[in-house]
Every structure is written in structure tokens, then in C-alpha cells.
VODREN-160004 format. One record per residue: chain; x, y, z of N, C-alpha, C in turn; residue number from 0. Coordinates in steps of 0.05 Angstrom, whole numbers. Layout:
BEGIN
{chain->A	neast->X	nnorth->Y	nup->Z	caeast->X	canorth->Y	caup->Z	ceast->X	cnorth->Y	cup->Z	n->NUM}
...
//
This chain:
BEGIN
{chain->A	neast->606	nnorth->-317	nup->33	caeast->576	canorth->-320	caup->22	ceast->561	cnorth->-308	cup->3	n->0}
{chain->A	neast->557	nnorth->-311	nup->-21	caeast->543	canorth->-309	caup->-45	ceast->524	cnorth->-296	cup->-38	n->1}
{chain->A	neast->519	nnorth->-265	nup->-41	caeast->494	canorth->-252	caup->-42	ceast->484	cnorth->-252	cup->-74	n->2}
{chain->A	neast->456	nnorth->-264	nup->-68	caeast->436	canorth->-263	caup->-91	ceast->431	cnorth->-224	cup->-88	n->3}
{chain->A	neast->427	nnorth->-222	nup->-115	caeast->414	canorth->-197	caup->-123	ceast->386	cnorth->-197	cup->-136	n->4}
{chain->A	neast->362	nnorth->-194	nup->-137	caeast->341	canorth->-192	caup->-153	ceast->354	cnorth->-175	cup->-170	n->5}
{chain->A	neast->344	nnorth->-181	nup->-201	caeast->345	canorth->-170	caup->-228	ceast->324	cnorth->-164	cup->-238	n->6}
{chain->A	neast->329	nnorth->-129	nup->-240	caeast->312	canorth->-125	caup->-248	ceast->296	cnorth->-132	cup->-286	n->7}
{chain->A	neast->277	nnorth->-146	nup->-280	caeast->276	canorth->-152	caup->-309	ceast->272	cnorth->-140	cup->-341	n->8}
{chain->A	neast->270	nnorth->-114	nup->-333	caeast->264	canorth->-97	caup->-352	ceast->233	cnorth->-92	cup->-357	n->9}
{chain->A	neast->236	nnorth->-78	nup->-372	caeast->204	canorth->-50	caup->-368	ceast->191	cnorth->-69	cup->-394	n->10}
{chain->A	neast->161	nnorth->-69	nup->-392	caeast->150	canorth->-75	caup->-408	ceast->142	cnorth->-58	cup->-433	n->11}
{chain->A	neast->141	nnorth->-49	nup->-452	caeast->131	canorth->-37	caup->-472	ceast->103	cnorth->-27	cup->-478	n->12}
{chain->A	neast->101	nnorth->-10	nup->-480	caeast->79	canorth->-1	caup->-498	ceast->67	cnorth->-1	cup->-524	n->13}
{chain->A	neast->95	nnorth->-2	nup->-542	caeast->91	canorth->-15	caup->-574	ceast->109	cnorth->-47	cup->-577	n->14}
{chain->A	neast->86	nnorth->-47	nup->-590	caeast->95	canorth->-81	caup->-603	ceast->114	cnorth->-81	cup->-622	n->15}
{chain->A	neast->123	nnorth->-106	nup->-632	caeast->150	canorth->-111	caup->-654	ceast->130	cnorth->-97	cup->-675	n->16}
{chain->A	neast->151	nnorth->-82	nup->-694	caeast->139	canorth->-77	caup->-717	ceast->136	cnorth->-90	cup->-734	n->17}
{chain->A	neast->110	nnorth->-78	nup->-748	caeast->101	canorth->-85	caup->-774	ceast->125	cnorth->-98	cup->-795	n->18}
{chain->A	neast->128	nnorth->-112	nup->-802	caeast->117	canorth->-133	caup->-818	ceast->116	cnorth->-167	cup->-803	n->19}
{chain->A	neast->127	nnorth->-160	nup->-778	caeast->132	canorth->-175	caup->-752	ceast->112	cnorth->-202	cup->-757	n->20}
{chain->A	neast->118	nnorth->-232	nup->-757	caeast->102	canorth->-248	caup->-759	ceast->78	cnorth->-247	cup->-740	n->21}
{chain->A	neast->82	nnorth->-249	nup->-715	caeast->60	canorth->-243	caup->-691	ceast->54	cnorth->-214	cup->-691	n->22}
{chain->A	neast->63	nnorth->-195	nup->-707	caeast->46	canorth->-160	caup->-700	ceast->15	cnorth->-172	cup->-705	n->23}
{chain->A	neast->2	nnorth->-181	nup->-714	caeast->-20	canorth->-174	caup->-715	ceast->-34	cnorth->-196	cup->-696	n->24}
{chain->A	neast->-27	nnorth->-215	nup->-684	caeast->-30	canorth->-229	caup->-663	ceast->-21	cnorth->-219	cup->-637	n->25}
{chain->A	neast->-10	nnorth->-204	nup->-632	caeast->2	canorth->-190	caup->-611	ceast->-18	cnorth->-164	cup->-601	n->26}
{chain->A	neast->-19	nnorth->-150	nup->-632	caeast->-41	canorth->-119	caup->-626	ceast->-66	cnorth->-130	cup->-625	n->27}
{chain->A	neast->-77	nnorth->-151	nup->-632	caeast->-104	canorth->-157	caup->-636	ceast->-116	cnorth->-153	cup->-601	n->28}
{chain->A	neast->-136	nnorth->-140	nup->-598	caeast->-149	canorth->-128	caup->-578	ceast->-174	cnorth->-147	cup->-561	n->29}
{chain->A	neast->-172	nnorth->-166	nup->-586	caeast->-202	canorth->-190	caup->-574	ceast->-199	cnorth->-205	cup->-560	n->30}
{chain->A	neast->-210	nnorth->-231	nup->-564	caeast->-203	canorth->-248	caup->-536	ceast->-190	cnorth->-264	cup->-563	n->31}
{chain->A	neast->-157	nnorth->-268	nup->-546	caeast->-135	canorth->-290	caup->-567	ceast->-147	cnorth->-321	cup->-571	n->32}
{chain->A	neast->-161	nnorth->-327	nup->-544	caeast->-171	canorth->-355	caup->-545	ceast->-197	cnorth->-368	cup->-574	n->33}
{chain->A	neast->-214	nnorth->-341	nup->-570	caeast->-236	canorth->-326	caup->-597	ceast->-223	cnorth->-335	cup->-619	n->34}
{chain->A	neast->-204	nnorth->-322	nup->-624	caeast->-193	canorth->-321	caup->-646	ceast->-178	cnorth->-346	cup->-655	n->35}
{chain->A	neast->-158	nnorth->-362	nup->-641	caeast->-147	canorth->-381	caup->-645	ceast->-168	cnorth->-406	cup->-650	n->36}
{chain->A	neast->-199	nnorth->-404	nup->-632	caeast->-218	canorth->-434	caup->-643	ceast->-221	cnorth->-422	cup->-668	n->37}
{chain->A	neast->-224	nnorth->-394	nup->-677	caeast->-237	canorth->-393	caup->-708	ceast->-217	cnorth->-408	cup->-726	n->38}
{chain->A	neast->-189	nnorth->-394	nup->-723	caeast->-173	canorth->-399	caup->-734	ceast->-159	cnorth->-429	cup->-741	n->39}
{chain->A	neast->-163	nnorth->-447	nup->-717	caeast->-144	canorth->-469	caup->-711	ceast->-166	cnorth->-491	cup->-711	n->40}
{chain->A	neast->-172	nnorth->-507	nup->-730	caeast->-188	canorth->-528	caup->-732	ceast->-183	cnorth->-548	cup->-704	n->41}
{chain->A	neast->-160	nnorth->-560	nup->-698	caeast->-149	canorth->-578	caup->-673	ceast->-148	cnorth->-551	cup->-645	n->42}
{chain->A	neast->-152	nnorth->-523	nup->-641	caeast->-151	canorth->-519	caup->-621	ceast->-162	cnorth->-532	cup->-598	n->43}
{chain->A	neast->-145	nnorth->-530	nup->-576	caeast->-153	canorth->-533	caup->-545	ceast->-131	cnorth->-527	cup->-532	n->44}
{chain->A	neast->-147	nnorth->-530	nup->-507	caeast->-142	canorth->-517	caup->-482	ceast->-129	cnorth->-535	cup->-460	n->45}
{chain->A	neast->-108	nnorth->-537	nup->-450	caeast->-100	canorth->-547	caup->-430	ceast->-87	cnorth->-535	cup->-407	n->46}
{chain->A	neast->-106	nnorth->-537	nup->-381	caeast->-98	canorth->-526	caup->-354	ceast->-76	cnorth->-535	cup->-344	n->47}
{chain->A	neast->-48	nnorth->-519	nup->-340	caeast->-28	canorth->-533	caup->-328	ceast->-34	cnorth->-537	cup->-305	n->48}
{chain->A	neast->-43	nnorth->-509	nup->-284	caeast->-40	canorth->-509	caup->-265	ceast->-59	cnorth->-478	cup->-252	n->49}
{chain->A	neast->-77	nnorth->-489	nup->-223	caeast->-85	canorth->-459	caup->-219	ceast->-76	cnorth->-469	cup->-186	n->50}
{chain->A	neast->-62	nnorth->-445	nup->-169	caeast->-52	canorth->-447	caup->-144	ceast->-39	cnorth->-422	cup->-137	n->51}
{chain->A	neast->-41	nnorth->-419	nup->-107	caeast->-28	canorth->-404	caup->-89	ceast->-1	cnorth->-401	cup->-91	n->52}
{chain->A	neast->18	nnorth->-376	nup->-98	caeast->41	canorth->-372	caup->-100	ceast->47	cnorth->-351	cup->-102	n->53}
{chain->A	neast->72	nnorth->-338	nup->-98	caeast->84	canorth->-311	caup->-99	ceast->78	cnorth->-299	cup->-124	n->54}
{chain->A	neast->78	nnorth->-283	nup->-128	caeast->71	canorth->-273	caup->-167	ceast->105	cnorth->-259	cup->-172	n->55}
{chain->A	neast->113	nnorth->-270	nup->-195	caeast->136	canorth->-256	caup->-200	ceast->138	cnorth->-231	cup->-186	n->56}
{chain->A	neast->157	nnorth->-217	nup->-196	caeast->166	canorth->-190	caup->-184	ceast->157	cnorth->-164	cup->-199	n->57}
{chain->A	neast->160	nnorth->-172	nup->-225	caeast->136	canorth->-148	caup->-245	ceast->108	cnorth->-154	cup->-242	n->58}
{chain->A	neast->103	nnorth->-177	nup->-235	caeast->71	canorth->-180	caup->-220	ceast->66	cnorth->-163	cup->-204	n->59}
{chain->A	neast->84	nnorth->-170	nup->-190	caeast->73	canorth->-157	caup->-153	ceast->70	cnorth->-131	cup->-160	n->60}
{chain->A	neast->92	nnorth->-115	nup->-179	caeast->87	canorth->-82	caup->-174	ceast->63	cnorth->-78	cup->-194	n->61}
{chain->A	neast->58	nnorth->-91	nup->-214	caeast->37	canorth->-84	caup->-229	ceast->12	cnorth->-95	cup->-217	n->62}
{chain->A	neast->3	nnorth->-113	nup->-191	caeast->-21	canorth->-113	caup->-180	ceast->-16	cnorth->-104	cup->-156	n->63}
{chain->A	neast->7	nnorth->-96	nup->-143	caeast->1	canorth->-74	caup->-126	ceast->-3	cnorth->-105	cup->-96	n->64}
{chain->A	neast->18	nnorth->-120	nup->-100	caeast->14	canorth->-139	caup->-81	ceast->42	cnorth->-144	cup->-65	n->65}
{chain->A	neast->42	nnorth->-147	nup->-37	caeast->65	canorth->-144	caup->-33	ceast->82	cnorth->-169	cup->-18	n->66}
{chain->A	neast->104	nnorth->-150	nup->-17	caeast->125	canorth->-181	caup->-15	ceast->122	cnorth->-209	cup->-14	n->67}
{chain->A	neast->112	nnorth->-210	nup->15	caeast->111	canorth->-238	caup->18	ceast->70	cnorth->-249	cup->17	n->68}
{chain->A	neast->61	nnorth->-231	nup->7	caeast->42	canorth->-242	caup->-7	ceast->27	cnorth->-266	cup->-33	n->69}
{chain->A	neast->10	nnorth->-275	nup->-27	caeast->11	canorth->-298	caup->-44	ceast->-12	cnorth->-281	cup->-65	n->70}
{chain->A	neast->-13	nnorth->-297	nup->-91	caeast->-36	canorth->-292	caup->-111	ceast->-42	cnorth->-314	cup->-116	n->71}
{chain->A	neast->-72	nnorth->-322	nup->-133	caeast->-68	canorth->-344	caup->-146	ceast->-57	cnorth->-336	cup->-173	n->72}
{chain->A	neast->-54	nnorth->-362	nup->-188	caeast->-35	canorth->-363	caup->-205	ceast->-45	cnorth->-384	cup->-222	n->73}
{chain->A	neast->-56	nnorth->-384	nup->-246	caeast->-70	canorth->-400	caup->-265	ceast->-58	cnorth->-398	cup->-285	n->74}
{chain->A	neast->-50	nnorth->-422	nup->-301	caeast->-39	canorth->-426	caup->-318	ceast->-49	cnorth->-452	cup->-342	n->75}
{chain->A	neast->-45	nnorth->-439	nup->-369	caeast->-56	canorth->-458	caup->-384	ceast->-39	cnorth->-461	cup->-415	n->76}
{chain->A	neast->-41	nnorth->-475	nup->-429	caeast->-31	canorth->-477	caup->-459	ceast->-55	cnorth->-477	cup->-481	n->77}
{chain->A	neast->-55	nnorth->-454	nup->-498	caeast->-76	canorth->-462	caup->-517	ceast->-48	cnorth->-477	cup->-541	n->78}
{chain->A	neast->-72	nnorth->-490	nup->-553	caeast->-54	canorth->-512	caup->-573	ceast->-70	cnorth->-521	cup->-590	n->79}
{chain->A	neast->-56	nnorth->-524	nup->-620	caeast->-60	canorth->-528	caup->-646	ceast->-56	cnorth->-561	cup->-641	n->80}
{chain->A	neast->-78	nnorth->-579	nup->-638	caeast->-71	canorth->-608	caup->-637	ceast->-58	cnorth->-615	cup->-609	n->81}
{chain->A	neast->-31	nnorth->-622	nup->-614	caeast->-9	canorth->-626	caup->-593	ceast->7	cnorth->-602	cup->-595	n->82}
{chain->A	neast->4	nnorth->-590	nup->-609	caeast->32	canorth->-567	caup->-619	ceast->22	cnorth->-542	cup->-605	n->83}
{chain->A	neast->37	nnorth->-534	nup->-586	caeast->34	canorth->-506	caup->-565	ceast->37	cnorth->-479	cup->-579	n->84}
{chain->A	neast->17	nnorth->-466	nup->-581	caeast->21	canorth->-437	caup->-598	ceast->18	cnorth->-414	cup->-570	n->85}
{chain->A	neast->7	nnorth->-415	nup->-547	caeast->15	canorth->-393	caup->-522	ceast->9	cnorth->-401	cup->-495	n->86}
{chain->A	neast->27	nnorth->-399	nup->-483	caeast->27	canorth->-408	caup->-451	ceast->14	cnorth->-381	cup->-442	n->87}
{chain->A	neast->-8	nnorth->-382	nup->-427	caeast->-17	canorth->-363	caup->-415	ceast->-23	cnorth->-363	cup->-383	n->88}
{chain->A	neast->-7	nnorth->-342	nup->-374	caeast->-4	canorth->-335	caup->-339	ceast->-21	cnorth->-319	cup->-332	n->89}
{chain->A	neast->-45	nnorth->-322	nup->-319	caeast->-60	canorth->-300	caup->-305	ceast->-57	cnorth->-305	cup->-269	n->90}
{chain->A	neast->-54	nnorth->-272	nup->-266	caeast->-51	canorth->-270	caup->-234	ceast->-64	cnorth->-254	cup->-225	n->91}
{chain->A	neast->-80	nnorth->-263	nup->-192	caeast->-97	canorth->-246	caup->-186	ceast->-93	cnorth->-245	cup->-146	n->92}
{chain->A	neast->-94	nnorth->-223	nup->-145	caeast->-85	canorth->-220	caup->-115	ceast->-109	cnorth->-239	cup->-94	n->93}
{chain->A	neast->-103	nnorth->-245	nup->-82	caeast->-120	canorth->-275	caup->-71	ceast->-146	cnorth->-261	cup->-62	n->94}
{chain->A	neast->-146	nnorth->-235	nup->-50	caeast->-168	canorth->-220	caup->-45	ceast->-182	cnorth->-213	cup->-60	n->95}
{chain->A	neast->-182	nnorth->-210	nup->-81	caeast->-193	canorth->-204	caup->-103	ceast->-208	cnorth->-229	cup->-120	n->96}
{chain->A	neast->-203	nnorth->-255	nup->-114	caeast->-212	canorth->-276	caup->-117	ceast->-243	cnorth->-282	cup->-105	n->97}
{chain->A	neast->-243	nnorth->-266	nup->-84	caeast->-264	canorth->-273	caup->-63	ceast->-282	cnorth->-247	cup->-64	n->98}
{chain->A	neast->-278	nnorth->-228	nup->-85	caeast->-296	canorth->-206	caup->-99	ceast->-303	cnorth->-213	cup->-124	n->99}
{chain->A	neast->-293	nnorth->-190	nup->-139	caeast->-308	canorth->-189	caup->-167	ceast->-292	cnorth->-211	cup->-177	n->100}
{chain->A	neast->-276	nnorth->-221	nup->-177	caeast->-271	canorth->-242	caup->-207	ceast->-277	cnorth->-279	cup->-183	n->101}
{chain->A	neast->-289	nnorth->-274	nup->-170	caeast->-301	canorth->-307	caup->-159	ceast->-300	cnorth->-320	cup->-179	n->102}
{chain->A	neast->-324	nnorth->-315	nup->-191	caeast->-312	canorth->-346	caup->-215	ceast->-296	cnorth->-355	cup->-234	n->103}
{chain->A	neast->-270	nnorth->-345	nup->-228	caeast->-252	canorth->-351	caup->-233	ceast->-237	cnorth->-377	cup->-226	n->104}
{chain->A	neast->-242	nnorth->-383	nup->-196	caeast->-238	canorth->-408	caup->-186	ceast->-258	cnorth->-435	cup->-199	n->105}
{chain->A	neast->-279	nnorth->-425	nup->-213	caeast->-293	canorth->-454	caup->-223	ceast->-289	cnorth->-452	cup->-251	n->106}
{chain->A	neast->-274	nnorth->-441	nup->-268	caeast->-270	canorth->-440	caup->-288	ceast->-262	cnorth->-469	cup->-301	n->107}
{chain->A	neast->-249	nnorth->-482	nup->-285	caeast->-230	canorth->-512	caup->-298	ceast->-215	cnorth->-509	cup->-325	n->108}
{chain->A	neast->-224	nnorth->-530	nup->-339	caeast->-201	canorth->-525	caup->-368	ceast->-223	cnorth->-503	cup->-385	n->109}
{chain->A	neast->-248	nnorth->-485	nup->-371	caeast->-249	canorth->-471	caup->-394	ceast->-236	cnorth->-443	cup->-396	n->110}
{chain->A	neast->-244	nnorth->-428	nup->-424	caeast->-217	canorth->-408	caup->-432	ceast->-231	cnorth->-380	cup->-402	n->111}
{chain->A	neast->-211	nnorth->-374	nup->-396	caeast->-213	canorth->-350	caup->-375	ceast->-224	cnorth->-326	cup->-407	n->112}
{chain->A	neast->-216	nnorth->-326	nup->-430	caeast->-225	canorth->-308	caup->-443	ceast->-251	cnorth->-305	cup->-451	n->113}
{chain->A	neast->-266	nnorth->-326	nup->-448	caeast->-294	canorth->-326	caup->-447	ceast->-312	cnorth->-308	cup->-424	n->114}
{chain->A	neast->-296	nnorth->-314	nup->-404	caeast->-304	canorth->-297	caup->-368	ceast->-294	cnorth->-274	cup->-381	n->115}
{chain->A	neast->-279	nnorth->-264	nup->-393	caeast->-265	canorth->-232	caup->-397	ceast->-287	cnorth->-218	cup->-418	n->116}
{chain->A	neast->-286	nnorth->-236	nup->-437	caeast->-306	canorth->-214	caup->-462	ceast->-329	cnorth->-207	cup->-463	n->117}
{chain->A	neast->-339	nnorth->-241	nup->-447	caeast->-370	canorth->-230	caup->-446	ceast->-383	cnorth->-219	cup->-427	n->118}
{chain->A	neast->-372	nnorth->-206	nup->-406	caeast->-377	canorth->-193	caup->-387	ceast->-373	cnorth->-165	cup->-388	n->119}
{chain->A	neast->-392	nnorth->-143	nup->-395	caeast->-400	canorth->-110	caup->-398	ceast->-378	cnorth->-102	cup->-377	n->120}
{chain->A	neast->-383	nnorth->-104	nup->-354	caeast->-373	canorth->-98	caup->-333	ceast->-337	cnorth->-102	cup->-330	n->121}
{chain->A	neast->-330	nnorth->-112	nup->-347	caeast->-303	canorth->-117	caup->-350	ceast->-288	cnorth->-99	cup->-364	n->122}
{chain->A	neast->-273	nnorth->-82	nup->-357	caeast->-252	canorth->-69	caup->-384	ceast->-222	cnorth->-72	cup->-381	n->123}
{chain->A	neast->-212	nnorth->-73	nup->-400	caeast->-187	canorth->-75	caup->-405	ceast->-158	cnorth->-48	cup->-415	n->124}
{chain->A	neast->-140	nnorth->-46	nup->-397	caeast->-125	canorth->-29	caup->-399	ceast->-105	cnorth->-33	cup->-421	n->125}
{chain->A	neast->-89	nnorth->-15	nup->-431	caeast->-71	canorth->-13	caup->-447	ceast->-55	cnorth->-45	cup->-445	n->126}
{chain->A	neast->-45	nnorth->-60	nup->-474	caeast->-27	canorth->-89	caup->-468	ceast->-6	cnorth->-73	cup->-467	n->127}
{chain->A	neast->14	nnorth->-88	nup->-462	caeast->50	canorth->-80	caup->-460	ceast->55	cnorth->-107	cup->-467	n->128}
{chain->A	neast->80	nnorth->-108	nup->-480	caeast->102	canorth->-118	caup->-496	ceast->122	cnorth->-122	cup->-490	n->129}
{chain->A	neast->135	nnorth->-142	nup->-489	caeast->162	canorth->-151	caup->-481	ceast->173	cnorth->-181	cup->-495	n->130}
{chain->A	neast->198	nnorth->-184	nup->-503	caeast->221	canorth->-196	caup->-520	ceast->224	cnorth->-203	cup->-497	n->131}
{chain->A	neast->224	nnorth->-238	nup->-486	caeast->232	canorth->-252	caup->-463	ceast->247	cnorth->-268	cup->-469	n->132}
{chain->A	neast->269	nnorth->-277	nup->-447	caeast->291	canorth->-297	caup->-456	ceast->291	cnorth->-317	cup->-437	n->133}
{chain->A	neast->318	nnorth->-334	nup->-428	caeast->312	canorth->-353	caup->-409	ceast->329	cnorth->-337	cup->-377	n->134}
{chain->A	neast->329	nnorth->-308	nup->-372	caeast->320	canorth->-297	caup->-353	ceast->300	cnorth->-294	cup->-337	n->135}
{chain->A	neast->277	nnorth->-290	nup->-358	caeast->257	canorth->-280	caup->-343	ceast->236	cnorth->-302	cup->-337	n->136}
{chain->A	neast->224	nnorth->-306	nup->-312	caeast->214	canorth->-331	caup->-298	ceast->186	cnorth->-346	cup->-317	n->137}
{chain->A	neast->179	nnorth->-326	nup->-335	caeast->159	canorth->-339	caup->-354	ceast->168	cnorth->-352	cup->-381	n->138}
{chain->A	neast->193	nnorth->-340	nup->-392	caeast->203	canorth->-366	caup->-401	ceast->207	cnorth->-395	cup->-392	n->139}
{chain->A	neast->224	nnorth->-387	nup->-369	caeast->233	canorth->-411	caup->-354	ceast->211	cnorth->-424	cup->-354	n->140}
{chain->A	neast->188	nnorth->-421	nup->-346	caeast->167	canorth->-433	caup->-336	ceast->150	cnorth->-446	cup->-370	n->141}
{chain->A	neast->151	nnorth->-428	nup->-389	caeast->145	canorth->-448	caup->-412	ceast->152	cnorth->-465	cup->-420	n->142}
{chain->A	neast->182	nnorth->-462	nup->-414	caeast->197	canorth->-475	caup->-427	ceast->206	cnorth->-503	cup->-408	n->143}
{chain->A	neast->195	nnorth->-505	nup->-380	caeast->192	canorth->-528	caup->-363	ceast->158	cnorth->-538	cup->-369	n->144}
{chain->A	neast->147	nnorth->-534	nup->-381	caeast->121	canorth->-546	caup->-397	ceast->118	cnorth->-556	cup->-429	n->145}
{chain->A	neast->138	nnorth->-544	nup->-438	caeast->130	canorth->-551	caup->-473	ceast->154	cnorth->-541	cup->-476	n->146}
{chain->A	neast->169	nnorth->-555	nup->-498	caeast->201	canorth->-557	caup->-510	ceast->201	cnorth->-517	cup->-521	n->147}
{chain->A	neast->209	nnorth->-512	nup->-516	caeast->213	canorth->-476	caup->-526	ceast->239	cnorth->-476	cup->-556	n->148}
{chain->A	neast->235	nnorth->-470	nup->-578	caeast->256	canorth->-474	caup->-591	ceast->265	cnorth->-453	cup->-607	n->149}
{chain->A	neast->258	nnorth->-415	nup->-588	caeast->278	canorth->-397	caup->-595	ceast->285	cnorth->-392	cup->-573	n->150}
{chain->A	neast->308	nnorth->-379	nup->-569	caeast->325	canorth->-364	caup->-554	ceast->303	cnorth->-334	cup->-540	n->151}
{chain->A	neast->287	nnorth->-324	nup->-554	caeast->261	canorth->-309	caup->-550	ceast->243	cnorth->-315	cup->-554	n->152}
{chain->A	neast->221	nnorth->-301	nup->-534	caeast->192	canorth->-301	caup->-536	ceast->185	cnorth->-272	cup->-532	n->153}
{chain->A	neast->168	nnorth->-271	nup->-557	caeast->152	canorth->-249	caup->-554	ceast->125	cnorth->-253	cup->-532	n->154}
{chain->A	neast->117	nnorth->-240	nup->-512	caeast->93	canorth->-237	caup->-498	ceast->81	cnorth->-215	cup->-494	n->155}
{chain->A	neast->55	nnorth->-213	nup->-490	caeast->41	canorth->-186	caup->-481	ceast->23	cnorth->-196	cup->-454	n->156}
{chain->A	neast->15	nnorth->-168	nup->-446	caeast->3	canorth->-174	caup->-423	ceast->-19	cnorth->-145	cup->-418	n->157}
{chain->A	neast->-38	nnorth->-151	nup->-397	caeast->-52	canorth->-126	caup->-396	ceast->-71	cnorth->-134	cup->-375	n->158}
{chain->A	neast->-77	nnorth->-115	nup->-361	caeast->-95	canorth->-111	caup->-333	ceast->-120	cnorth->-109	cup->-341	n->159}
{chain->A	neast->-143	nnorth->-128	nup->-330	caeast->-169	canorth->-129	caup->-337	ceast->-183	cnorth->-119	cup->-308	n->160}
{chain->A	neast->-199	nnorth->-103	nup->-308	caeast->-208	canorth->-88	caup->-284	ceast->-245	cnorth->-96	cup->-286	n->161}
{chain->A	neast->-243	nnorth->-109	nup->-263	caeast->-273	canorth->-111	caup->-249	ceast->-280	cnorth->-98	cup->-219	n->162}
{chain->A	neast->-302	nnorth->-81	nup->-223	caeast->-305	canorth->-76	caup->-202	ceast->-281	cnorth->-60	cup->-184	n->163}
{chain->A	neast->-270	nnorth->-53	nup->-201	caeast->-243	canorth->-34	caup->-193	ceast->-210	cnorth->-62	cup->-179	n->164}
{chain->A	neast->-230	nnorth->-74	nup->-189	caeast->-199	canorth->-99	caup->-179	ceast->-187	cnorth->-108	cup->-199	n->165}
{chain->A	neast->-159	nnorth->-113	nup->-206	caeast->-146	canorth->-130	caup->-218	ceast->-137	cnorth->-150	cup->-228	n->166}
{chain->A	neast->-140	nnorth->-161	nup->-247	caeast->-127	canorth->-185	caup->-262	ceast->-109	cnorth->-181	cup->-284	n->167}
{chain->A	neast->-86	nnorth->-197	nup->-279	caeast->-66	canorth->-191	caup->-299	ceast->-58	cnorth->-217	cup->-318	n->168}
{chain->A	neast->-62	nnorth->-216	nup->-337	caeast->-60	canorth->-242	caup->-363	ceast->-33	cnorth->-230	cup->-376	n->169}
{chain->A	neast->-23	nnorth->-253	nup->-384	caeast->3	canorth->-257	caup->-396	ceast->0	cnorth->-271	cup->-414	n->170}
{chain->A	neast->2	nnorth->-272	nup->-448	caeast->5	canorth->-289	caup->-458	ceast->37	cnorth->-293	cup->-472	n->171}
{chain->A	neast->47	nnorth->-310	nup->-475	caeast->72	canorth->-323	caup->-484	ceast->64	cnorth->-334	cup->-511	n->172}
{chain->A	neast->80	nnorth->-318	nup->-537	caeast->75	canorth->-338	caup->-563	ceast->99	cnorth->-349	cup->-568	n->173}
{chain->A	neast->89	nnorth->-382	nup->-568	caeast->110	canorth->-411	caup->-571	ceast->111	cnorth->-411	cup->-603	n->174}
{chain->A	neast->94	nnorth->-405	nup->-616	caeast->88	canorth->-405	caup->-641	ceast->60	cnorth->-394	cup->-658	n->175}
{chain->A	neast->64	nnorth->-400	nup->-682	caeast->44	canorth->-392	caup->-699	ceast->23	cnorth->-415	cup->-706	n->176}
{chain->A	neast->-1	nnorth->-414	nup->-710	caeast->-22	canorth->-432	caup->-720	ceast->-5	cnorth->-445	cup->-750	n->177}
{chain->A	neast->-4	nnorth->-468	nup->-746	caeast->2	canorth->-481	caup->-777	ceast->-11	cnorth->-465	cup->-803	n->178}
{chain->A	neast->-27	nnorth->-460	nup->-804	caeast->-38	canorth->-445	caup->-824	ceast->-26	cnorth->-424	cup->-837	n->179}
{chain->A	neast->-26	nnorth->-399	nup->-814	caeast->-18	canorth->-379	caup->-811	ceast->20	cnorth->-384	cup->-814	n->180}
{chain->A	neast->38	nnorth->-403	nup->-808	caeast->59	canorth->-406	caup->-816	ceast->67	cnorth->-410	cup->-838	n->181}
{chain->A	neast->57	nnorth->-430	nup->-850	caeast->52	canorth->-432	caup->-885	ceast->47	cnorth->-415	cup->-900	n->182}
{chain->A	neast->32	nnorth->-388	nup->-892	caeast->35	canorth->-366	caup->-908	ceast->56	cnorth->-348	cup->-906	n->183}
{chain->A	neast->65	nnorth->-348	nup->-877	caeast->90	canorth->-332	caup->-879	ceast->114	cnorth->-343	cup->-893	n->184}
{chain->A	neast->110	nnorth->-368	nup->-895	caeast->144	canorth->-380	caup->-910	ceast->146	cnorth->-368	cup->-930	n->185}
//
């Protein structure tokens, strides 16, 4: 019988990819990614993939201090330019926190989470973390299951938002650049 071991997925880092990496400005922007995309992408749209109770990923569990067999609310959306996926966003909140500070999250539907986070003066954002993920990471595999992933690695950023002492973890996996910016880089 083969024994499965939990693979340590590697640490998230406080430093983004060095400039002039094409995603550097997108990864390091501390404002609302959704709001920026809405300004720069004429055909911007958001597609809600799911919102349900499920066990968080191993690194998310540690970040949110969720116990081993405890479930969390996971919300996933695609931010797109027309039909072209740009960002796979994955948000996780401990179930108990949904009943308190973050109760509005359950009513978002297809509305952007960013609007809720950046318009509420009681919400604070902890420093962002960055990671290059590949097929070993569950978020890479999840993104690849939803939309074609054309590179072996993807850049992701994440940060914790705090409201009334309760945490919400948002991870954004960058699938591509907006068409206008991709044309300027080439």
C-alpha cells in the first residue's frame, strides 16, 4: 500500500517578480484589480464559477487559522476581456466569519468582491504575497480545469483583508494580460 504525503507547496513571498516583468505593475497594484480592469478593458466581464463550502487548500488553512477538517466558504470568479480569461480569483473565508463581519459576501452573486472590499473604510488589507505556481499547486489545477492554461507557470498574488478582526483571503491567478497591454509589450 502506497502512503500519500502532504506536499509542502512552497512559501509565498513578499517580493513580486522583478521589474520589467510584464505583470509587475498588475501584481504590485494595491488598488482594486477589478476596478483597474474595468477601466482598461472595454469588454470586461466577471463570471462567477462557484461559491460553496469546501475544505480550504493547505496553505490557505494555515493563513486563515482554519482547523484540519473545518470547511470554509470558497468563491471563485473569472475576470475576462470578452471571452478571454485574464484572472482566476479565489476567495476563502472561515465559515464563522461569514456570519459576522463578512455576511454581505453571501449576497454578492456575480457582483465583484472588490467593490465590497475597497468601498468599505472598515476593511484593511495586509501586505500582498506572491508566488509562481505550476501544476503541483491546487489553484493552477483549478484554473486549468475552468479555462485553457497556456503556460507551465502562472503568477499569483494573495492578500488577507481584515474587517472587525476577521480575515478573508483573496488570491488572484494571472492567466493573461489585457489585449491592449499585451500589444504594447510585444
